C-alpha positions in Angstrom: 0.1 0.1 0.1 1.6 3.2 -1.2 1.1 6.7 -0.3 1.4 9.1 2.8 0.7 7.9 6.3 -2.7 9.6 6.3 -3.7 7.9 3.2 -2.6 4.6 4.4 -4.7 5.1 7.6 -7.8 6.1 5.4 -7.3 2.8 3.4 -7.1 0.7 6.3 -10.5 2.1 7.7 -12.0 1.4 4.4 -10.7 -2.0 4.4 -11.9 -2.6 7.9 -15.2 -1.3 7.1 -15.7 -4.1 4.6 -16.2 -6.4 7.2 -19.4 -4.9 7.9 -20.8 -5.3 4.3 -22.7 -8.0 2.9 -22.1 -9.8 -0.5 -24.4 -7.8 -3.4 -25.8 -11.3 -4.6 -26.6 -14.8 -3.4 -24.1 -17.2 -4.9 -26.5 -20.1 -3.9 -29.2 -19.0 -6.1 -26.8 -19.5 -9.2 -24.8 -21.9 -11.1 -21.7 -19.9 -12.0 -20.5 -22.3 -14.4 -23.1 -21.4 -17.0 -24.7 -18.1 -18.2 -28.1 -17.0 -16.9 -30.3 -14.4 -18.0 -28.7 -11.0 -17.6 -25.3 -12.8 -16.3 -22.2 -13.2 -18.2 -19.7 -15.9 -17.8 -16.3 -15.5 -19.2 -13.4 -18.0 -19.4 -9.8 -17.6 -20.4 -6.9 -19.8 -20.5 -3.5 -18.7 -21.1 -0.8 -21.1 -21.7 2.7 -20.4 -19.7 6.2 -22.0 -20.2 5.9 -25.7 -19.9 7.6 -28.0 -17.4 8.6 -31.7 -17.8 5.8 -34.2 -17.0 5.3 -34.9 -13.4 4.7 -32.9 -10.2 5.7 -29.2 -10.6 9.4 -28.5 -10.7 10.8 -26.7 -7.9 11.4 -23.0 -9.0 9.8 -23.6 -12.2 6.9 -22.3 -14.1 4.0 -23.6 -12.0 5.4 -22.5 -8.8 6.5 -19.0 -10.2 3.1 -18.6 -11.6 1.4 -19.6 -8.2 3.3 -16.9 -6.4 2.2 -14.4 -8.9 -1.5 -15.4 -8.8 -1.4 -15.3 -4.8 0.0 -11.9 -5.0 -2.7 -10.7 -7.5 0.1 -9.7 -9.9 -1.9 -10.6 -13.0 -4.0 -7.7 -12.5 -3.2 -4.6 -14.6 -2.7 -1.7 -12.4 -3.8 0.7 -15.1 -7.4 -1.0 -14.6 -7.3 -2.4 -11.2 -5.0 -1.8 -8.4 -4.9 -3.6 -5.1 -5.1 -1.4 -2.1 -5.3 -3.5 1.1 -5.5 -7.3 1.8 -4.3 -8.6 5.1 -2.1 -11.3 4.3 -2.2 -14.3 1.7 -5.5 -15.3 0.1 -7.9 -17.2 2.8 -11.6 -17.8 2.8 -13.5 -15.0 4.6 -10.8 -12.5 4.3 -11.6 -9.1 2.7 -9.9 -7.5 -0.2 -10.0 -3.7 -0.9 -9.1 -2.7 -4.6 -9.3 0.5 -6.6 -10.8 0.4 -10.1 -9.7 2.8 -12.7 -12.6 3.7 -15.3 -11.9 6.8 -17.8 -10.2 8.8 -15.2 -12.4 8.2 -12.4 -11.3 6.1 -9.1 -13.7 3.6 -7.3 -12.9 1.6 -4.2 -14.3 -1.9 -4.6 -14.9 -4.3 -1.8 -14.5 -8.0 -2.1 -14.6 -11.1 0.1 -12.4 -14.3 -0.7 -14.6 -17.2 -0.9 -12.5 -20.2 -1.5 -8.7 -21.3 -1.9 -8.2 -24.4 -4.2 -5.0 -26.2 -3.6 -4.9 -29.8 -4.8 -5.7 -31.9 -8.2 -8.4 -31.9 -10.6 -9.6 -34.8 -13.1 -10.5 -33.6 -16.5 -11.2 -35.9 -19.5 -9.2 -38.5 -17.9 -6.1 -36.0 -17.2 -4.8 -35.1 -14.0 -3.7 -31.3 -13.1 -2.0 -29.6 -10.2 -4.0 -26.8 -9.1 -3.5 -23.6 -6.9 -6.1 -20.6 -6.9 -8.5 -18.6 -5.2 -11.6 -16.6 -5.9 -13.4 -13.5 -4.5 -17.2 -12.3 -4.5 -18.4 -8.7 -4.6 -19.5 -6.8 -1.6 -22.4 -4.3 -1.4 -21.3 -0.9 -3.3 -19.2 -2.7 -5.8 -20.0 -1.8 -9.6 -20.6 -5.6 -10.3 -22.0 -8.5 -8.8 -20.6 -12.0 -9.2 -17.4 -14.0 -8.6 -13.9 -14.2 -10.1 -11.7 -17.6 -10.1 -8.1 -17.4 -10.9 -5.9 -20.6 -10.6 -2.6 -21.8 -12.0 -2.6 -25.5 -13.4 -0.1 -28.0 -14.2 -1.1 -31.2 -16.2 0.9 -33.9 -15.2 0.7 -36.1 -18.2 2.4 -33.2 -20.5 3.9 -30.8 -18.3 1.6 -28.1 -19.7 1.0 -25.2 -17.5 -1.9 -22.8 -17.9 -3.3 -19.5 -16.1 -7.1 -19.9 -15.9 -9.7 -17.1 -15.3 -13.6 -17.9 -14.9 -15.8 -15.1 -14.1 -19.5 -14.9 -13.4 -20.8 -11.4 -13.4 -23.3 -8.7 -14.1 -23.7 -5.1 -13.7 -24.8 -4.1 -10.0 -27.3 -1.4 -9.1 -25.4 1.9 -9.5 -27.1 4.9 -7.8 -24.9 7.7 -9.6 -26.7 8.5 -12.7 -23.5 9.6 -14.6 -21.4 6.3 -13.3 -24.2 4.1 -14.2 -24.5 5.5 -18.0 -20.5 5.2 -18.1 -20.7 1.6 -17.2 -23.5 0.6 -19.3 -21.5 2.2 -22.3 -17.9 1.1 -21.3 -18.2 -1.3 -18.5 -18.3 -4.7 -20.4 -15.5 -3.3 -22.8 -13.2 -2.6 -19.7 -14.1 -5.8 -18.2 -12.9 -7.9 -21.2 -9.7 -5.9 -21.5 -9.0 -6.5 -17.9 -9.2 -10.4 -18.5 -7.1 -10.4 -21.7 -4.6 -8.0 -20.1 -4.4 -10.4 -17.1 -3.5 -13.3 -19.4 -0.7 -11.3 -21.0 0.7 -10.2 -17.8 0.8 -13.7 -16.4 2.7 -14.9 -19.3 5.2 -12.1 -19.5 5.7 -12.1 -15.9 6.1 -15.7 -15.5 8.5 -15.8 -18.3 10.5 -12.7 -16.9 10.8 -14.4 -13.4 12.1 -17.7 -15.0 14.6 -15.7 -17.1 15.9 -14.0 -14.0 16.5 -17.1 -12.2 18.6 -18.6 -15.0 20.9 -15.4 -15.2 24.3 -16.0 -13.4 25.0 -13.9 -10.5 27.1 -10.7 -10.9 30.6 -11.1 -10.2 32.0 -8.7 -7.5 35.1 -6.6 -8.5 38.2 -7.7 -7.0 
């Protein structure tokens, strides 16, 4: 969290206030794997540098991508910037983001719902998976849930970054903001997902390349 001491204190108060807010939708009323009337389902898959088949390689692509996903590094700060979160993702913890939307700034509250750490079976294949998701709180511009995870397919060594989002526009009291979101919100959503995929590929490759560089020799 950057800025002056006064700004940091204000953000801490904003984050603390999130604990009193309910979700702005009822997850139990929806199957978030499929579209519903008035709701969007977005699913993105970004290949990352592969590893040899088998469990994740220590310090390899999967572990590197896992760290990036844990720290929310895939979010493009030109669109969404993490303001405050108390530690690593854990169910029930709150997350305060700042959305940047055509020159405006919005504080967005979310609650972490679940952390996935294990294996999945799909079409007879097994993948090692780590990820987490969050759900929107009252006052957010959207309703819904976003899942972000990294997978490694054990049979081939393929590593992937996966985003799955179930969302719709929330009730926005401010008429100017509401009109702006109707006109540009969906475009900004999709741009955020695409940029998140590109950032994950770029950051993962850069981190792996940095590990391969020999340490600089100290002058005698």
